[in-house]
C-alpha positions in Angstrom: -4.6 4.3 -11.7 -4.4 2.0 -14.7 -5.0 -1.3 -13.0 -7.4 0.1 -10.6 -9.4 2.2 -13.1 -9.3 5.0 -10.6 -10.3 8.5 -11.1 -8.7 9.7 -8.0 -5.4 8.7 -6.1 -4.2 10.2 -2.9 -0.6 9.8 -1.7 0.8 11.0 1.5 4.0 10.5 3.5 4.5 11.5 7.1 6.7 10.7 10.2 4.9 9.3 13.0 6.1 7.9 16.3 9.6 7.2 14.9 8.1 5.7 11.7 7.8 6.8 8.2 4.3 6.1 6.8 3.4 6.1 3.1 -0.2 5.9 2.4 -1.8 5.5 -1.1 -5.5 5.4 -1.5 -7.7 5.2 -4.6 -11.3 5.1 -5.6 -10.8 2.4 -8.1 -12.4 -1.0 -8.6 -10.6 -2.8 -5.8 -9.9 -6.6 -5.9 -10.4 -9.8 -4.0 -7.4 -10.4 -1.5 -8.5 -14.0 -1.2 -7.7 -14.8 -4.8 -4.1 -16.2 -5.4 -2.1 -13.3 -6.8 1.1 -13.0 -9.0 1.0 -9.3 -8.9 4.7 -8.6 -8.6 4.1 -5.0 -7.6 2.5 -5.8 -4.4 4.7 -8.7 -3.7 7.8 -6.5 -4.3 6.4 -3.7 -2.1 5.7 -6.2 0.9 9.3 -7.6 0.4 10.8 -4.1 0.4 8.9 -3.1 3.6 10.0 -6.3 5.4 13.6 -5.7 4.3 13.3 -2.4 6.1 11.8 -4.0 9.3 8.5 -2.5 8.4 5.1 -3.7 7.2 2.7 -3.3 4.4 -1.1 -2.9 5.3 -3.6 -3.6 2.6 -7.4 -2.7 2.7 -9.3 -3.4 -0.5 -12.5 -5.1 -1.7 -14.3 -5.3 -5.0 -15.9 -2.0 -5.8 -14.5 -0.3 -2.8 -11.1 1.1 -4.0 -7.8 0.3 -2.3 -5.8 1.5 0.6 -2.1 0.6 0.9 0.0 1.7 3.9 3.8 1.2 4.3 5.1 1.7 7.7 8.9 1.4 8.3 11.2 2.6 11.2 12.8 6.0 10.6 16.5 5.1 10.1 17.6 8.5 9.3 16.9 10.3 12.7 
């Protein structure tokens, strides 16, 4: 909320087709994904997802908020 200047953040987690899906969506200011980033939060999140054989999906744009989804195989079945 702090970096995004968001007034609303939605967080959900669910199991779907053998995967665990974490979804974080905000109505903040968004950002330009074409800019080189040193944001360690997103870099770390992507590395953690990959270490669990998953993926991080990012959708954002200036003035459009941000949607982050992390999908990893459910290893605890």
